[in-house]
C-alpha positions as CSV (number, residue, x, y, z in Angstrom):
1,M,0.1,0.0,0.2
2,P,1.5,3.7,-0.7
3,P,2.3,5.1,2.5
4,P,0.6,8.8,1.5
5,L,-3.1,6.3,1.3
6,A,-1.7,4.0,4.7
7,A,-1.4,7.3,6.2
8,H,-5.0,8.8,5.4
9,L,-6.4,5.5,6.4
10,I,-5.1,5.8,9.8
11,R,-5.8,9.1,10.3
12,T,-9.9,8.6,9.2
13,G,-9.7,5.5,11.3
14,A,-10.3,3.4,8.9
15,L,-6.9,1.6,9.6
16,S,-5.2,1.0,12.9
17,P,-1.8,0.2,12.9
18,T,-0.3,-2.9,15.1
19,R,3.3,-4.6,15.7
20,E,2.3,-7.6,14.2
21,P,-0.5,-8.7,11.7
22,T,-3.7,-9.7,13.5
23,P,-6.6,-11.3,12.0
24,W,-9.8,-10.1,11.8
25,D,-12.4,-10.0,14.4
26,A,-15.1,-12.9,13.3
27,P,-18.7,-11.1,11.8
28,L,-21.6,-11.5,14.1
29,P,-23.7,-13.9,13.3
30,A,-27.2,-13.0,12.0
31,P,-30.1,-14.1,9.9
32,T,-29.8,-13.7,6.6
33,P,-33.1,-11.8,5.0
34,A,-35.0,-13.5,2.3
35,A,-34.0,-12.4,-1.2
36,S,-36.6,-9.8,-2.3
37,W,-38.0,-7.8,-5.7
38,G,-40.0,-5.9,-3.6
39,G,-42.7,-8.5,-3.0
40,A,-42.0,-8.6,0.8
41,E,-42.8,-5.2,1.3
42,H,-46.0,-5.3,0.2
43,P,-47.6,-8.7,-1.0
44,A,-49.1,-6.9,-4.8
45,G,-51.2,-9.5,-5.9
46,V,-51.8,-11.6,-3.1
47,T,-53.6,-9.8,-0.7
48,R,-56.8,-8.2,-1.7
49,V,-57.1,-4.5,-0.6
50,T,-61.5,-4.0,-0.5
51,G,-62.8,-1.4,-2.0
52,P,-64.5,-0.2,-5.4
53,F,-62.4,-0.8,-8.6
54,S,-61.9,2.1,-9.9
55,A,-61.6,3.2,-14.0
56,T,-58.9,5.8,-13.3
57,A,-56.6,3.5,-11.6
58,A,-56.8,0.7,-14.4
59,V,-56.1,3.3,-17.2
60,A,-52.9,4.2,-14.8
61,L,-51.9,0.5,-15.0
62,A,-53.1,0.3,-18.4
63,T,-50.4,3.1,-19.3
64,T,-47.6,1.5,-17.1
65,W,-47.9,-1.8,-18.6
66,S,-48.0,-0.1,-22.0
67,I,-44.4,2.0,-21.5
68,T,-42.7,-1.2,-19.9
69,R,-44.2,-3.8,-22.8
70,V,-44.2,-1.7,-26.1
71,G,-40.6,-1.3,-27.5
72,R,-37.2,-2.5,-26.7
73,R,-37.3,-4.9,-23.4
74,K,-34.1,-3.6,-22.3
75,H,-35.0,0.2,-22.6
76,A,-38.2,-0.2,-20.4
77,M,-37.0,0.8,-17.0
78,N,-36.1,3.9,-19.1
79,R,-39.0,4.4,-20.8
80,L,-40.8,4.5,-17.4
81,I,-38.3,6.9,-16.1
82,R,-39.2,9.2,-18.7
83,A,-42.6,8.9,-18.7
84,L,-42.5,9.5,-14.9
85,E,-40.6,12.7,-15.3
86,A,-43.1,13.9,-17.7
87,S,-45.8,13.2,-15.4
88,S,-44.5,14.8,-12.6
89,S,-43.1,18.1,-14.3
90,A,-47.1,18.8,-14.8
91,T,-48.2,19.1,-11.1
92,C,-49.1,22.1,-9.6
93,R,-49.4,21.2,-5.6
94,P,-48.0,18.0,-3.5
95,A,-51.0,15.3,-2.8
96,S,-51.9,15.2,0.5
97,P,-51.2,12.2,2.7
98,A,-54.4,10.4,2.3
99,E,-54.8,11.9,-1.5
100,A,-51.8,9.9,-1.5
101,S,-53.0,7.2,-0.1
102,E,-56.0,6.7,-1.9
103,A,-54.5,6.6,-5.1
104,V,-52.0,3.4,-4.4
105,L,-55.2,1.8,-2.6
106,A,-57.1,2.5,-5.9
107,V,-54.4,1.2,-7.8
108,R,-54.1,-2.0,-5.7
109,R,-57.7,-2.7,-5.4
110,T,-57.8,-2.3,-9.6
111,A,-54.6,-4.5,-9.8
112,W,-56.2,-7.5,-7.9
113,H,-58.2,-7.8,-11.5
114,A,-55.4,-7.0,-14.0
115,P,-54.6,-10.3,-16.1
116,V,-50.7,-9.0,-15.8
117,R,-47.7,-8.3,-13.5
118,T,-48.2,-5.5,-11.0
119,A,-45.7,-5.2,-8.5
120,C,-44.2,-2.4,-6.5
121,L,-43.1,-1.3,-9.7
122,E,-45.9,-1.5,-11.6
123,E,-48.4,0.1,-8.8
124,S,-46.4,3.2,-7.8
125,A,-45.8,4.0,-11.4
126,A,-49.5,3.7,-11.8
127,A,-50.1,5.8,-8.8
128,T,-47.6,8.5,-9.8
129,F,-49.8,9.1,-13.0
130,L,-52.9,8.6,-11.2
131,L,-52.5,11.6,-9.1
132,A,-50.9,13.0,-11.9
133,T,-54.1,13.5,-13.8
134,R,-55.1,15.4,-11.2
135,R,-51.8,17.6,-11.3
136,L,-51.0,16.1,-8.0
137,S,-47.7,15.6,-7.0
138,V,-45.7,12.2,-4.9
139,V,-42.3,11.6,-5.0
140,W,-41.6,7.8,-7.1
141,C,-38.9,5.8,-5.2
142,H,-37.2,3.4,-6.5
143,G,-34.5,1.8,-4.0
144,I,-32.1,-1.1,-2.8
145,A,-31.2,-2.9,0.0
146,A,-28.0,-5.5,0.1
147,D,-27.6,-8.7,1.6
148,P,-28.9,-10.3,-0.3
149,V,-29.7,-7.7,-2.9
150,R,-33.5,-6.6,-3.1
151,L,-35.4,-3.6,-5.3
152,H,-38.0,-2.2,-4.5
153,A,-40.4,1.2,-5.6
154,W,-42.8,3.2,-3.6
155,V,-44.4,6.5,-3.3
156,Q,-43.8,8.9,-0.6
157,T,-45.0,11.9,0.0
158,V,-43.3,15.6,-0.4
159,D,-42.2,15.4,3.1
160,G,-40.8,11.9,2.8
161,D,-44.1,9.7,3.9
162,L,-43.8,6.5,3.0
163,V,-47.5,6.0,1.6
164,A,-49.1,3.1,1.8
165,E,-46.2,0.8,3.3
166,P,-45.0,-0.6,5.8
167,P,-42.2,0.9,7.9
168,S,-39.3,-2.1,6.6
169,T,-39.7,0.0,3.3
170,R,-37.2,2.0,5.2
171,V,-34.5,-0.2,4.3
172,Y,-33.9,0.4,1.3
173,T,-31.9,3.1,0.0
174,P,-33.7,5.3,-2.4
175,A,-31.0,5.2,-6.0
176,L,-33.8,7.5,-7.8
177,T,-36.5,9.5,-6.5
178,I,-38.5,11.2,-9.2
179,G,-41.0,13.9,-8.3
180,A,-42.3,17.2,-6.0
181,R,-40.7,19.1,-9.1
182,H,-42.5,22.1,-7.6
183,Q,-40.8,22.8,-4.4
184,H,-37.5,23.5,-6.5
185,R,-39.2,26.0,-8.6
186,L,-38.5,29.6,-7.7
C-alpha cells in the first residue's frame, strides 16, 4: 500500500496500526433476510385490498404496462423513468397523505383484477400517473437494500412520509427519486 494512502486511512480511522499482523474479528452471526424483488414489503396481487374498482386506476395501470411492454425490453425502465419525469413535471401541488394513500390503494384494488404482472414497480408508477392526472405530485422512489440484494419501488409524500407502505420499506436506500419538482421552482 502506498504510504500516503496508509497514512490517510490511519488518520480517518479506517485502519489502525499494529506491531504484528492480526486477524480480523469474526463477523457477528445474523439471520439472512429473504431475497425480495419488492414483493415482501407489500405482497402485490397476493393480498386483496377491499374497496371499489377504479376506472382511472385501471387506465394508469394500462399506461404503465404499455410503457414497459411496447418497444425494446432493455429500454423499458428508461421509458418508464422518462414517463414518470414527464408526468411529475405537469403537477401543481403536492398530494396530501390522504390523497396519495387513496391513489395507491385504488391502484392496488384495481390491480387485483389485472391479468398482467402488478408488483411494486407497476403499482408505484401507476399511482404516480393517477395522481398526475389530478396535477398532484408525490415522490416516486426506486431503491435497493443489500445482503441479499433487494429492489423495491414505492411512493412517498413530498415530505418523505411513506404512502401505504410498512416501516420496513425504510431499509431501502433510494437510488432514484422522481417528483416534487414544484419545490424547486422559484
